[in-house]
N, C-alpha and C positions, 0 to 999 in steps of 0.2 A: 715081752712082746708089745709092740706099739698098738694104738687103737685102730680099729677098722675104719674103712672109708665112711661107712654110715655113721659111726660114732663121731668122726671128725666133722662130717657135714652137720650133724646135730649140734655139736659144740659151736661151730661157726654161726649157725642159725641163732643160737641163744645169745652169743656175744654181739650179734647185730640187732638185738631187740631195739636198741635206741640208736639214733644217729649220733655222730660225734658230739660230745658235750659242748663244743664250741659253736655248734649249730643251734643250740637250744633257744637262744633269743629269737631266732627266726621262726623256729617251730612254734614257739609260744604265740607269736604274732599271728601265724597261720591258724592256730587253734582258736584264738579269740575271734578272728575274722570269720572263720567257718562256723563257729558256735553261734555267733550273733545272727548270721544269716539263717541257719537252721531254725533257731528259736523264733525269729520274726516271721519267717516263711510258714513255719508250722502253726504258730498261734493264729495268724491271720486267716489261713485257709481252713484250719480245723474249726475255728469259730464259724466261718461261713457255711461250711458243709454241715456242721452240726445243727446250725439254726435252720437249715433247709431239709433236715431229715435224712441226709446221706451219711449214716453213721459209720459205714465201712471206710469211706474216705476220711472221715474225721479221725478215726482210730489210726489210720496210716499216718496222717499228719501229726498226731500226738506222738507217735513213735519217732518222728523226725525231731520233735521238740526234745525228746530224751537224748537223742544223739547230740544235739546242740549243747545241752547241759553237760553231757559227758565230755565234750571238748573243753569246756571251761574247767571241769574238775581235773582233767589230765594236764591242762596247762599249768595248774598250780601244784600238781603232785606228780612230777614226771617219773618218779620211781615206782608208781603203782602199775601202770599198764604200758606195753610197748606202743609207740606211736604208729607203727605199721598196722596194728590192730584197728586203730581208729580209721586209717585209710581204707581198710577192707569194709568196715562197718558203713562208712560213708558211700563206698562203691555199691554195696548191696542195697542199702536203703534208697539210694537214688534210682537204681533200677526198679525197685519195688514201687516207689512213688510214681515213677514214669508209667509203669504198667497200670496204675490206677487212673491214668489219664487217657481218654480216648480221643485220638486225632479226628478231626472232621474237616469238611470243606471250608467251614468258617474259620477254623484255627488249627494249625498243626500241633503235634505234641511239642511241648517246650521244656518240661521238667528235666528231660534227659540232658539238656544243655549244661546242667550242673556237673556233669562228668568231665567237661572240658577243664575247669579250674582244678578239679581233683586230680586228673591225669597230669596236668602241668606241674602241680605241687609235688606229686610223688616223683616225677622225673627229676626235678631239680633237687628235691630233698635227699633222694637216695642216689645221687649221681656218683658217689664214691663207694657205693656198696656193690653187692654181687649182682649177677645177671637177673635174678628174679625181681629184686626190688628196683633195680635201675631200668629194666626193659619190660619184663613181663607184666608187672602190675600196671604201669602206664598204658601198655598195649591193651590190657583187659578193659581199661576205661575207654579207649578209642573204639575197640570192637563193640562194646556195649552201646556207645554213642551212635555208631553207624547202624547197628541192628535196630535200636529203638526208633531211629529216624525213618526207617523204611517199613517197620512192622506195625500192622494195625492192632496187634494183640493188646488186650486190656483186661484188667481185673476190676475195673470200676463198675459200680452199681448205682443206678439212678442218675447217671451223668446226662441222660436225655432231658432231665429237668433243668439243666443249665441253659440259659439263653445264649444266643450267638454273641450278644454284647459281653456277657460275663466271660465267655470263652476267649474272646479277643483281648479283654482286659487281662485275664490270667496269662495268656500267651505273651502279651507285651511285657507285663511285669516280670515274668520268669526269664524272658530273654534279656531284658535290661539288667536284672540282678545277676544272671550268669555271666554276662559280659563284664559287669563291674567287678565281680569276683575274680575273673580271669585277669583283668587289668591289675587288681590289687595283688594277686599272687606274683605276677611278673614284676610289679613295682617293689615288692618286698625282697625278691631275689636280686633285682638290679641294685637296690640300696645295699643289700648285704655284700654283693660282689664288689661294689665300689669301696665299701668299708674294708673288705678283706684285702683289696689291692693296696689301699693306703697302709694297712697294717703290715702287709708283706714288704712294701718298700721301706717302711720304718725298721722292720726287723733286719732286712739286708744291710741297711745303713748301720744299724746297731752292731751287727757282726763285724762289719768292716772297721768301725770306730771303737771296737772293744768295749761296748756298753754292757755286755753280758759279764757279770761278776761271779766269781766262785766264792761261795760261803761254806763254812765248815760247822757241823754240829757234832758235839762229842758223843761217843759211845762209851759207857761207863760199866765196869765190872761190879760184881757184888761187894767187893771190898772198897768201892769208891774210887778206884784208880781208872784213869782214862786208858782204854785199850785200842782206841781208834777213832775214826770220825767218818761222816758221810759228806761228800761234796755235793752241794746243792747250788743250782744256778739261779741267779736273780738278774732281771733286766733293769738296769738303771736308765730308763727311758726319759729323755729330756721332756719336761712338761707334764709327765705322768707319774713321776716318782718311781719307786722300786716295784717292779712287776714280778709276781710269783710265776713259776713254770706253768701253772694252769692257764695263764693268760697268753702264753706264746708257744708252748710246746705243741698243742694241737695244730696250730697254723703251720709250724715248722714241719710237722709230719705230713700235712696235706700238700705242701709245696716242695718237699724234698730237701728243705734246708736242715732237716734234722740230722742228716749225715754229717754236714759241716759242723753243726753245733755239738753233736755227740763226740766227734773227734777232738774238738776244741776242749770239751770237758775232760775227756780222757787224757789229753796232753797235760792239762793243768794238774790233774790228779797225779800223774806220773812225775811231773816236776816237783810236786809237793813231797811225794814219797822219796825221791832222790835226795831232797833236802833233809828229810827226817833221818835218812840212813846215816847221815854224818853227825847226828846229835845223840849223845849218850842218854839213855833212859827212854827215848822215843823211837828208836830204830826198829822196834818190834811192832809198832802201831800198824794197824790195817786201815786202808782208806777205801771206802765204798763209793762207787759212782754208778748212776742209773744208765741203763742201756735201753734204747727204744726197740720195740719189736721190729721196726723197719731196718734198724742197724743190724740186728741179729740175723735178719733174713738176707743181708747183703753178702754176695759172694766174696767181696774183698775185706770183710770185717776182720777175719783172723789175721790176715797179712797186715792190715792197718794197725791193729793192736800191737802186733809184734814189732812193727817198725817204730812205733811210739816208745815202746819199752826199750828198744835198742838205742834210740836217739836220745832219750833222757837219762838212761842208766838207772832207771827205777827198778827195784827188786820186784820181780813178778809175783813172788809169794806174799807180798804185802798189798797187792791190788785185788779188790773184790768187786766183781761186776754184778749189779742188781738188775734182775728182770722182773716184770710183773706177770700176773697170770694171763693177761691178754695175749702175751707172746706165745702162750701154749696153744692158742687156737690156730696157729700156722703149722707148717710142715714139721712134725715132731722129729722125724729122722734127721732133717737138716739141722734143727736146733740142737739135738743131742750131739751130732757130729761137730758142730761149731764149739759147743761147750767143752767137749772132750779134747779137742785140739788145743784149746787155750789152757785147759786144766793140766795137760801134759807139760806145759811151760811153767806151771806153778800158780797160775791165776785161779782164784776161787770164785764160787758162784753163790749168789743169794737170791731167794725168791721173795720179792717184796709184796707187801699187802696180802699176805697169805690168808685165805679164808673168804676173800671178797669176790673171787672169780669162780671159775668152773673147772679147775684142775682136778683130775682124779688121782687117787692114791696110787693106782697102778702106774700112772704116768710119772709121778714123783719118784717111783722106785727106779726107773730107767734113766732119769736125768742125773747128771753128776753134780748134785747140789751139796753145798757145805753149810748152808744156813737158811733158816726160815725166819722171816720178819713178821711178827704178829701185828696186824693192822691196828692203828690207834683207835678205830671205832670199837673194837672189842675191849681194849684197855680202858677207854673212857666209860664204857658201860658197865664195868665190873662193880662200881659202887652202888648202882641202883637196882641191879638184878642178879640174883644168885646164879641164874642160868648162864649169864655171860661169864661169870667166874669159872663155872664148870666147863664151858666151851673153851676158854683159854687153857684150862688145865688139860683138856683133851688134845689141843693143838700141840702143847709142849710134849705130851706123851707120844703123839704121832712123830714129832721130830726125833725123839729119843729112839723110837723103833727104827726110823730111817737112818739113824746114826749121824744126824746133823745137829748143829747148835741152834739156839733161838735167840732172837733179839726182839725186845718189846718196844714198839714205837709209841710215841705220844704219852709217855709217863710224866705226869704232872704233880702227883702227890706222893707223900711218903707211904700212905696206905696202899696205893697201887703198887709201889715198889715192893712193899712187904708181902702183899698177896702173891705177886709174880715170883718173888724169891722162894716163898714157901711151896710153890708149884714146880720149882726146878729151873726157872729161867735165871740165867747168870749174867746177861748183858742187857743194858737198858739205854734207851735214847728218848729224850723229851725235854720239855722246858724245865723240869725239876733239876736237870743237870746242866742245862745251858741251851740258849737259843742259837740258831745259825748266825754266825758272825764272819766278817772278813778274815782271811788267813792271818794277817798281822795281829788282830785282836785275839784270835784263837791261841796264837803262840804266847801272847802276853798273859793269858789266863791259865794256860795249861802246860806250857813248856818252862821248866825251871831254867833260869839263866845260868850260864857257865861261870864258875868261880875262877 
């Protein structure tokens, strides 16, 4: 039985903790900008209020300093807290600080203007996410902005001690700072949009001019014999050198180019399989190729794969499609249907980077998987921590219970291979056995010449 709607919603919420990794440079700039303003604003006014005996306001502004420091911490350790949490903290803190400011005839409330750049940042930052992050969170900022603009409510104590001159100075500084922040946010996103458009144009040109190359990395059995390979894309971008998929796949998924790139990779894999089928000793090799969650969700994906298999003459039972756990955050029924349809044709399925996502064991039971790939982070950590070794052992045991094989990624030392072998893993992939190389170099290294 597939997961309930509430479980699926919970999973999608968790998988959206962070914006896409390709957005992180922009997120980091926003956090640095917001953190700097929070700290400067908090220090200046906390010192002023504290020196004039208004301790409640001084404490409020000290809390704002902590928020600013938190922004700097998150900017340098993105895996610790979700960025959306920082957005909520800034929202609530801005409301709280604004309530500690009493508007008068001399100067209107001004602190609430900081909600404007917060709302703008959340709107642009989460524009590819769900309804809540894209629309509701920015709307909350706008509603709070409007409410604070017309409400005389205040938590401030001792504000009557402030002179009209100080009130005007504070109002002016807050207004200028809020407007500068808003301009800064818009400038960051405008710069990012321009850069993204340049990268998009370069990627379109790269696809048209066949700059995306297929590299093969061997998969080796326990006896040292090659049993297959994984097809990995590299972008040979002029002036930039060889680019890894991490540099262009996120952009391809955002812009829809992933469908064309994915079919191109599938076609190259099938052409390679058709060539192997004619060579003695390698006709049984399996070739793995990654499939994007967006491809898997496409209604035409099954027919596209079948058309490529027919057109190239590749044996379907030697093609293995790899999906990541992020794909499991989508419609499980559709995913299972797509996987079963191609499995009936002989295509096998592998779950890549197992253990790094949020897939449940009950879900793994209903998906037609043939292989689990142990993520390289677990493999690399085995040498320094016995708990990592035990975790890998349990993953291999889970695979055995599910009746699927395991492949260990990122194997770089003989010690790692020995540990994995003792745990029951029978296929390995990593620099110990070979780096990703062009197809011709792969053949020269692993395919015996005909006599």
